C-alpha positions in Angstrom: -18.6 48.2 -25.7 -19.7 51.9 -27.3 -16.7 52.1 -29.4 -16.8 48.6 -30.6 -20.7 48.8 -31.5 -19.8 52.2 -33.5 -16.9 50.8 -35.4 -18.8 48.1 -36.1 -21.9 50.4 -37.4 -20.0 52.8 -39.1 -18.0 50.0 -41.0 -21.2 49.0 -42.7 -22.0 52.3 -42.9 -19.2 52.4 -45.2 -20.2 49.5 -46.9 -23.6 50.9 -47.8 -25.0 49.1 -45.0 -26.8 52.2 -43.1 -29.7 50.0 -41.5 -27.4 48.5 -39.2 -26.0 51.7 -37.5 -29.3 52.9 -35.7 -29.6 49.0 -34.5 -25.8 49.8 -33.3 -27.5 53.0 -31.6 -30.1 51.2 -29.7 -28.0 48.5 -28.8 -25.6 51.2 -26.7 -28.7 53.0 -25.3 -29.9 49.5 -24.0 -26.7 48.8 -22.3 -26.5 52.2 -20.9 -30.0 51.9 -19.8 -29.4 48.8 -18.0 -26.0 49.9 -16.5 -28.2 52.8 -15.1 -30.6 50.9 -13.1 -27.8 48.4 -11.5 -25.8 51.3 -10.5 -28.9 53.1 -8.9 -29.9 49.6 -7.3 -26.2 48.3 -6.2 -26.9 50.1 -2.6 -30.6 48.6 -2.2 -29.8 46.2 1.4 -32.2 44.9 3.8 -30.3 43.6 7.0 -31.9 42.0 9.6 -30.1 42.6 13.1 -30.7 40.7 16.3 -29.2 41.1 19.8 -30.4 40.7 23.4 -34.0 41.3 23.7 -34.7 43.1 20.1 -34.9 42.3 16.2 -34.2 45.6 14.1 -34.7 45.3 10.6 -33.1 48.3 8.1 -34.1 48.4 4.6 -32.3 50.6 1.9 -34.1 51.3 -1.3 -33.4 53.9 -3.8 -31.1 55.5 -1.7 -34.1 55.6 1.1 -32.8 54.3 4.6 -36.2 52.6 6.8 -35.6 51.2 9.9 -37.9 49.0 12.2 -37.1 47.9 16.1 -39.4 44.8 17.7 -39.8 42.9 20.9 -37.1 39.7 20.4 -40.1 37.6 22.4 -43.1 39.0 20.2 -41.4 38.6 16.7 -43.8 36.7 14.2 -42.4 35.5 11.0 -44.9 35.0 8.0 -44.4 32.9 4.8 -47.3 33.3 3.1 -49.3 33.2 -0.8 -47.2 36.1 -2.9 -49.2 38.5 -4.9 -47.9 37.1 -7.9 -46.7 34.1 -10.5 -43.2 35.8 -10.2 -43.6 36.1 -6.5 -44.8 32.9 -5.2 -44.6 33.7 -1.6 -44.0 36.7 0.9 -42.2 36.7 3.8 -42.8 39.5 6.9 -41.7 39.9 10.1 -43.2 41.7 12.9 -45.8 42.1 15.9 -48.3 43.5 17.3 -49.9 44.7 13.7 -46.7 45.8 12.1 -45.4 44.6 9.8 -42.5 44.2 7.3 -41.6 42.6 4.2 -38.4 41.0 3.5 -36.7 39.6 1.3 -38.6 41.0 -2.0 -35.8 40.2 -4.1 -35.4 36.9 -3.3 -36.1 34.0 -4.8 -38.8 31.8 -3.3 -36.6 29.0 -1.8 -34.1 31.8 -0.6 -37.3 33.2 1.4 -38.0 29.8 2.7 -34.3 29.3 3.6 -34.3 32.9 5.8 -37.7 31.8 7.3 -36.3 28.4 8.5 -33.2 30.5 9.9 -34.7 33.2 11.4 -37.0 30.9 13.3 -33.6 29.1 14.7 -32.2 32.2 15.9 -35.3 33.7 17.5 -35.7 30.5 19.3 -32.9 30.7 20.9 -32.4 32.2 24.3 -31.8 35.8 25.0 
């Protein structure tokens, strides 16, 4: 993509239209920043593991990993109001005053579906 943008920009420069070249450079820069951001965030994940009497949440974000464990019997699922217009709902999982927000990068509908699915899984007998 860089070669194509620079070729077009240099072609216009050779015709005397020098103002195209800075915009081609800006386009290359913006695409590079977007690709770098995507690569950096590609390893972000949230894993919810329900086994026996324990629920384990592993959150990987920006190359940092945090793990939370809760007793399955006491786990509460909260689907509440979000903090802004873009995130209209918030989903958190926890017990005894310690709650972990999950699904922050999901859509509101996907968070609702996840909450229903988690309730079904946690309701099943150990």
